N, C-alpha and C positions, 0 to 999 in steps of 0.2 A: 574681288568675286570671292578668289580664293583664302581671303583673309576671314570673311565673312562666315563663309562652310565652318573653317575650322574656329570657330568663336559657339554658334550653332551647336556643331558635334562637340565640344566641351563643355558646352550647359545642359546637353540632353546627359550626357556621361555622368556629369555630378550632378543632376536630378536624381538619375537614375541610382548613384548610388546612396545616396538619404535615402531613398525611398526604402532599397532594400537593406541599409543599417539599422534604420528603426525599429522595424520589427523584429529583427535579430537582438536588437539589447531590450526589448521589449521582453521577449521569449527568453531570454537568458533571467531576466530581474525574474520573471516566473516561475523558473525553474531555479533558480538559487533560493527562493522564499520557498518552494518545496522540499525544495535538499532541505532547507534549516528547521522545516516542518517536520521531516521525518528523523530527521536526527533528535529533534527534544523529544520525539516518541520514543524513539527508540531507546533514550537516556531513560526518559522517565520510567518502562518497562521495565527495563534491568534496575531501579531502585525500588522497584513493587516487590508484594511476595506473590507472584505467580505460580503456579505449577511447572514443574522443569522438565526437561525432555528426560525421555527415559522412568517417569511414573508411572503408575498401572492405573488405570479406570477406579480398583478399590481407591486405591492411597487417595488419588485425587478428590472421592467423595467422602472418603474419613477426614480430609482437612479441609475440605473448602464448603463440605455438606452436598446435597442435592442441586444438582443443578436447574433455573427458574424451567427448560426444555431443553431437550433431546434432540437435536434436531434430525432429519432425516441422512441416512445414511447416503454419501456418493462414490461413484467409481465401483472398484472389484468386478470391472469389466474380463481383466486379464492381470496374470502376476507384475507386469510391469504398473499395472492400475489398481494397487488394494485398495480394500476399504479405508473410507475416512469417514470416521464419526464427531461430530461437534458438539458442545454440553456449550449453553450460552449460560454464564452466570450474569449476574447484575454490572461487573466493570469489565468484564473479562470474557473472550471467549476461549477452548482450549478443545486444539484437535487432536485426534488420536486415528492413530495407520495400527490396528488389531488394535491391541488393549492398551498400546500404549502412546504418553505424550509424545507430541513429534512439535508442537509449538501452541505457545499462548500469545494471545492478541489483547490489547485493549480495545474497549468498545468506547469510542470517542467519534464525535461530531465532528472531527477532524477527516477520520477514517472511513473507510466506505466498507465496515461491518457493522452500523448502526443498526441493520436490522437483518442479521445472518439469514433469517427465514427467507427472503427476498433472494439470495444468492443462489448463485448456480452453482 
């Protein structure tokens, strides 16, 4: 009887271990895929002619023209949360703090910024 219990316990442990290992392996594969997409996106952005950090709004508009739309400013509730302006161009979005570029990102189907007007 004791041997039977050990075999049952061993079987339960093996099934449990396999059950936990499979989702983690799938999750790791998904994470790796997401990491690869992000790396490719960052490399693509580096190779593109996007507005650079520190440029003024006037410099951006002079070089790339008027944006398709200037989105509603966000933030500004306190000195630690300055107003952030976003300009939407056909292939990228430019984020400004006060009058200066702080970041530019591609509008890509893989990204979450394909419709910046709906972003919170």
